[in-house]
N, C-alpha and C positions, 0 to 999 in steps of 0.2 A: 175268790179266783176272778181273774181279770177282765172275762171276758161276760160275766154272770151281767151282763149292762140290761137285761128286762127284769132282773130282781132285784139288783141294787142302785144303780142313776135313777130311776124313777121313785124311789124311797129314797134316796136322798134327797131330791130336789121337792117330794110331799111331806116330808118330817112332822111339819107343822100343821099341814090341813086334816080337816074334821069328817071323816069317812061317812057319807051318808048311808049308801047301800050298794051292792054291787050291782052296777045299771047293764054292765058288758059281758057277753060270751067269756068264760073262763077260759078257751082255746083262742081268742083272740092273741094272745101274745106269740103264744103258739105259731097261727098263721104264718103272723107277721115274719117270724125270725127264718122259719121255712122258706119264705118267698124269699129271702135276703140270701139263704143259702144256696137256693136253686138258681139265683138266677145274677147276684152280684158278680161286677165282672173281673175281681181279683180275690179268687178263692182263697189263695194262700192268704190273705189276709183275717179271713173265717177261721183261722185255728181257735179250739176249743168252744166254736159254736156251739155242735152240737151236745155236750154239755150242759150249755148255759139254756140250749131249749129245754131239757130236762129238769134242771133247778128253776126256769120258767114256770112250766108245769103246775106246781103250788103256789105260787104266789099271786095268791086272790085280792091282794090290798089295794094293789093298784086298780083295780078295777071298780073300787070302787069310789072311783074319783068321777064327779057327778056329770062333768060338763064334756061332751068329747071332743071338742075342737081343745080343749086342754089337756084331757088324757093324749091325743096328737101330737102336741108339743112335746109333751114330756116324753115320749115315745120316742120321737126323732130327734130329739137331745141326747138321752140312751144309744140310741144307734149310732148318731153323727159320731160321738166323743167313743164311743166303743172300734171303730172302723176307723176314725178319723178320715171320713171324709163327709164334707160337707153337703154333698148331691142328694145324699140317701134321705128321706121323708116321708114322713108317715102324716096324710091328713083326713078330716073326714069332710065328705062332701057327698050329700044327701042328696042334691043334684045335678051331679058330675055326668055330662055327657062326652063317651069318646072321640078324641079328637080322629079326626080321616083325614090321613096328608091329601093336600087338594090336588087335583086332577087338572090338568088342560082343557079348558070346556072348548068345543068344538066353534071357535068365534070365527067372524067376519076378520082377515086383513087387517082391514080400519081400527075395528077394536083390540087386535092383539098389540099392534103399534101403540095405541094409547093406555093399554096395560104398562109393556115394557118401559115405556116412556114414564110411569109414573113410579117405577120400580127402579130403575136404573140414572145415575144422573153422569151426564157426559160432556166435559169441557175441555178448552184446545186452551191454555193457558201461556201467560207471556214466552218469548224462549222456544215453542214451538212443543212446550211439557203437556202430554196429556195428562188429564184428571177423569177418575173414572170411579165412581162411589155405585157400590151393589151392595142391596142390605138383605138379599135373600138368594143362596147360594143354590142355583138351578141345578136338579137331579139329570141325569142320562136322559131319561125319556120326556121331561119337557124341552130341555136344551135340542133334543133331535128335530121336534116338532119347529121350535122357532129359530133354530138355527141361520136358516137364510137371513132371515129377519133379525137377527143381531148383527150379525154381518154385515146389513148395509146401515144401519143404524147405528151399530156403536162401532164394531172391530173394524172396521174399512177405515174409520174416521180417526181411529188410536193408530192405525200399523206407520205412516207417517210420521209419526210424533220423535221426537229426539229421546224423549224421556217420559216414563210413566210414573203416576204417583196412584197407586191403587187404595184406595179408601175403606176399609172394614169397621171403621167404628161405630157404623151403628148395627152389623151383620150378626143379628144374633141367633140363626136360623137356616138351615141349609139341609143337604142331603149329599151321603155318603159318595154316593155315586160321581157327583160333582167335582171333588176333590181333583181326579186325575184330567179332567176335560180344563182346567184353568190351569194346572202344573205343568200342564204339556204347551199349552200357548207360551209358556216363557223359556222351554228348555228345548232342548236339542232332538230332532226328527231321529238319527241316526241309530242311538244306542237308546232301548227302551231302560228307562230308571225306574227301580227297586222306590217308589215314594214313600209308603207306609204300609204298615200290616196292620189290620182291624182283626181282634176277638173277639167272637161272639159267643157268650158264655152259656144260653140258653141251649145253643148245639151245637158247642165245644168246636167251632171253626175257627179257624184263621182264614180271610183274605187279603191276599197281596194287591194293592192298589200299584200299577203299572201305568208308566208315561203311555200316550197314547202313540202309535207312529204314525196314525193318518187323520188326519184333520181337518174341519169343515173351513176354508179359509189360510192363509197365512200365519207361521208363528212370530211372535215377537222378537225381533233377534234379540243374543243372549250377551250382546255387548253393550245394549242400551240399558240406562240406569232404570232399574224399578224397584220403587219404594211402597213402601205398606203401612196404611197408616192404622193403629190400632188404638183402643180406649178400654177401661174398664166396662163397655157395655160387649165387647167383642167377644162370640159365645161359641162354644161348642165347633161346627164346620169351618165357620172364618177361622176359629184358632186352629187349625190343623193345618188348612192353607198354608195362614202365614208363617207355620212352625216348617213347615216342609217347606219353605221356599228359602225361608231361614236357612236351615242347615243344607240346604244345596249349593249355601253361595251365588242366590240368585237375588236375594232380593237384603236390603234394608228394612228394619222394622223401626217407626220413630212412633213415638206414641207412649200411651201407659199400659203397663202388665195387666192383658188379657184378663177374663173372667176364672178360668179354667175350669170350664164344662167338662161337657163329654160328646162323643161322637153318636151316642146313641142314650136316651133315655126313656124308659118305658115306666106306663104307672099302669099297675097291675091290683086288683079288688082283693080286697082280704076276705077271704070265704064268701059268704052272703049277707056281709055285714056295708057301710057305706062309709069305711075305714079304705085307704088307698096307700099304698107304698110307691113312690117315686125311685125307681132303682137307675143307676147304671149299669145295662147288661153290654155293654159293647168296649171296650175301648184300644185306644191306638198306642202302637209304640215303632215309633222311628226309628228305621233301618241304620240312620247316619248316629244318632244319637243312645241308640238301646236304650231309649226312654220316653216320657209323654210330657205332654202339657197340661193333659189332664188337672184337675186339682188345684195344680201352682200356678198354669197361665202361661203364656208366652212372655220372654221378657225383651222388651225395644232393644234395640242396639243401640238407639238414641232415646234415652226417658225425657219425655217433656208432657206439660198438661195436655192433653187430648183437643182443647180451642187451639193450641200452639201448633200442633203435629204438622199441620198444614206448609205455614209458613217456614217450618223448619226445613220442609221435604225441600223446598224450594229453595232454601238454600243450599243445600245437600245437590242438589242437581246442579245448582249452576256451578258448583265448585267441580262433580264430577264431571261435565260438559271439559271442563281444562283441564283434567288429569292426562286425558292421552297426549296432549302437546307438551306437558310438565317431563313425563316420561321420556318422550323421544325428545325432546329439549337437552335432558340430562342425558340420558345415551350416548348423542351427538357431543356434548362436553368432554364425558369421558373419554370417549374414543379418540378423540381429536387430544386432547392433553395430557391422559392419564400417563406417567412416568415409564410404565412398562407398555408400549404398543399392544404386545399381543394379548395381556391381561387388558388392557382398557376395550380394543375389540370384544373379547369374549362376555364381559361385563354389561359391556352396550347391547350387543346380542340378547343375550339371555334376561336384560331387563326388559324389552321388547318383547321377550317371550312370555314373560310373566303378566305383561300388559293384555296379553292377547288371549289367553287363557284366565280372564277373568281375577287377578291375581289383588288388583287395587279396587273390587268392588264392592269392600267395604270400607272403602273412604268416606268416611263423615265431617270432615273438618281439613282446615289446613294442617293443624296442628298433627291431625292423625295421618295425613299425607306422608309430612314430615318425618313423622318418626318410624312409619312403615319402609319410605324410600333412603332414609338412614339405613335401617337394619338389613334391605335387602343387599344395600351397596357394601354394607359389610361382611355380609354373609358369601356374597357372591366372589368379590373380589380377595378375602380374606386378611384385608386390608383395615385396620379400625381408625385411620386418619381419612378414608375414604367414605362420604357423610353428610349430611345436608348440614348448614350450620348456623348461625345467628347472621344480622347483618349488624350487629354492633359495633359502631364504628370506636378506633380504638383512642384511649384516652391521649391528652395532650401530656406533652413531657411535663417534668415537674423542676421547678426552678430551686435544686437542691443548693442549701447554702456548703461550703467544705466540711464545717461540725457535722450538719446533718448526711453527706454523702460516705463521713467516717463511721457512722454510725449505723448507718444503713447495712454500709458493707462489714460491720464486726457481726450482723444479725444474718445477713447472707453469706460468710464465711465461716468457717470450724478448723480451727489450727491447734495442734498438741506436737511436744513431743516427747516418744515415748522412751523405753531403754534402749540401751544401745545407739542413739540419735536418730532415731527413727521417727521421721516427721512422717505426720497425718494432716491430708486437706481433704475438707467437706465443701461441695456448695452444692447444689441443688438445681440450680439451671442455667441455661447459659444466656450471657446476654448479646444485644446487638454490638456488631465490631464499632461502630459510630460512637455508641454509646460506651462503649467500655475504652474506648480509645481515650475520649475525655476525661475518664477518671484512672485513667489506667496508672497514673505515679501515684496515686492514694491506696489503689490495691496491693502496689507493692509496699508501699510503708508498713500499712498494717496487715497484710496477709502475707505475700509472696516472701517477704525477706526474714519472717519468723521460721521457715520451713529452706529454705533454699541450702542452706547449710549442712542440711543436712546429710549421714551417709547412705541413707535411701528415705525410698519415701510412698507413704500410702495413698492414692488417690482416691477418695469414696464416693462412689456414685450411684448407689444403693437406691439415694430418693430423689436421684436428676431427673424430672421429667423431661427434659429436652430444651426447645428456645430455638432461638437463632444459632444457623450453623456458620453463621460470616465471621465468629471472631475462633473458628477450630485451627486455624490454619494459623492462628497468634499462637494459642495456647499449646497446640503442639511441638513450635516450635521450640519452646522452651527447653524440650526434651532432648533437643537436639543442636549438633555444636552449628557454628557461625561460619567454617570455614568450605561446606558447599550447601548447596541447593535442595535440598531432598522432594522427589512429588508424591505427596501423601493420599491423594488419591486424583480420580478422573470422573468429571461430573456430567451427565447428560442430562440437557435440557428439551423435555419434548415437545414443548410448544414451538421453541425456534429451529431447535432438530441440533444443535450444538454441544459440543464437547469442550470443555473447560478444565483446566490442570487445576489442584489446587498444592499449594507449593509452602513449604518452611519462606519466614520471612529473613532476611539479611540483619535488620535492624530492630530490636528490641530494647522497650525501656525494662530498666533492672538488669538483672545479673542471669545468664542459663542456667537450668537445671544441670544440661551437658548431656552426655551421650552415653556416660561412664556407669554411672550411679545405677543402682537398682531402682525398680518401678514397679509396686503392684497396683492393679486397681480393680474397687469392688464392685460388682454388680448385683443388680435382682432383675426380678420380673418386671419391677417397674423402672428401672431403668429404659428411657426412651428418647427418641430424635436423634439432637445434636448428641446428647449424651453417646448415644449406643453408634453414631457415624465415628467419637473420639475414638470408642476403644475397638470400633472397628479398625480404625486406622493402627491403633498404638500395636494391636494386635498383628495385624497382617505385615508392618514392617520389624516384629521381632523387638520392639521396644519394650514393652511389660509384659508381667504377668499376669492373666486374670484369673479374680477368684470369687465365685459365689455362684451366681445361676445366670441360666442365658436371659439375656436381656427381651424387651417388650416386643423385640419386631414390627415397630412401627414404620416413619418413615423419614423422608426431608423433609421438614415446614411445609405445608401445603397452603395452595395459592387459593383463593375464593371466586368462586363465578357466580354471576347471577343468570337463574334458569327464565331467560327469555323475557319478556316482563312482568313477569310476577315478582312478589316476595319474596320466592324461594331462592337459598343460594345453596351452593354444595361447596366442601371443602375436598380439593384436588391436588393430591402430590402429583408434581410434576418435574421432580426432580430426581434421578437416581446414581447411586456409586457406579459406574461403568466398568464392570468386570467382563471377562470372554465368558465364563463362565456363570453367568445369568446373575440374579440377583444378589448381592452381598450379603447385607444384613437386613435389610428391608424386607418385611413380611415374617422372617425366619428369624433373625435376634441373632446375638453374638454368643455363642458360647465358650464359658469360660475354661480356661486351660485347667484349673484344680476346680470342678464342682462341689459346693457346698450350700445349706441351706443360708438364705441372706443375713441373718442374723449370728451365724458362726463365721462370716466373712473373716471378720475383724482380729477376732482372735485367733483364726488358722491364720492371716498372712504376717497378725505380728510373730508367732509361732517360726513363720518358713526365715522370718529375719532374723529371728534372737538365735535359729538353729545356724544360719550362715555365720552369724559374725562369733558364734562361740567357738566354731570350725577355725574360725581365723585366729585365733588367741592361743 
């Protein structure tokens, strides 16, 4: 039986001991088990314990251990292993004196000040950063008595700071009633918050800890950064404070994982013996997570060695001071430059709203700021191209020889001739017009001339991720006749407020495919940017049939903007196809005439053409 802890576990440990005599009362094991049964804070973990007690009643061999301390250690190991809780302890303490919670004696004010100054450390760091270290969490009764002094000595000096570092690395004791007091000073007064629930097993009662609506002194602004320092020695009530403020998204935890203690440990005497059982008799259940920090500890948001926690916290605060300006400047850049004015204004306002509600309170590094800002911009706009970006400079142009260009073009373009003289052309990115213009004759000779004399053409853009839009007018022109100029699209540039017409070119390198021969374009969800613009134009003008999947719905190539004087950069689409009906393909994609899975698009297109040519024979 899995729960026979007092029968099996100790015997496994002591299998090789020589038993001298039964030196301890036979009922000691049963008494220990009953104490745990009646007082342990998580009774659901004690299933089968009743049977274990009955079985343990006949186990006298373990009581033959001659040394009381050894017996206590063996019993502790058995209990901890069975219940999976290292806080359960059996000890032998013949000289134990019960600890009486200290009460604040009636001291003169100067002595109270001296006591507080030794237990609380306060400093104002460079940059107006407050530093507060408390090694014991005061309870409600004591806090009421020394409250006015705490205000004068500590809190009123903390209030004007721009950020606070709350050091709990050395805090291992405290009173449950102090939790709501501390948390309340860092939350709003308007609506009480359910901070924590504490279940007490002996009384079988649950107490809800609620934030205080009225406090002595002012609250610390919820917009100011709050960082809590922790270590493996942070224990008990201090862990609860850290866990509550972390899950309320009010504080960033920096340091080491905490001890995993308990809100309440009781040491209970075993009958008339000198053995004691230390039992966690109460447990914390956080209303937000539905779980607890007990046993497992509080995991920091930024995990560093305890001795490095303060320096790390200062770096985070210095970054956080910059966050409002970064968000405000980002909002302005988007409102002034985003291609669609109404969307840009909406995104800007919502972004500032996220800042105001504390959504950026968990930012701990430039990288995490960029990641969150980028994710928020994409979510608010629905535009994958509106995001943060790196400032990596463009690579310098390569000095290719004609032979190298030929090899590059062979790799970049794929051509084929199918049955019924059906041409196939695939390329996966659009190049800049000036760069393409320089090698246009090579492309014509090694790519275009292979398909230009076909009777129908399939242009495969399923893997085309976009690129520059400057070559679109020229490429579109190959599929129209030279006798008249056609307006392909109208492009609105938001920063300048101007609209330009994209028209076919009167002169081209090589032979046109013309407007009469059939054209099918293949698309997928990966087809993006410039490729979408090309598909949109050809579909709008009725020049091509689109087969495949709705395209990505991205945007015209975005421009890069620096956010203020920081090293953060935004990618902002500034141009859109100008249509009366609203966004053309940006954000929505281009829907195909014939929707099929991308991997079936080529065979579908070939089937359409083959059927068409078969009907002509």
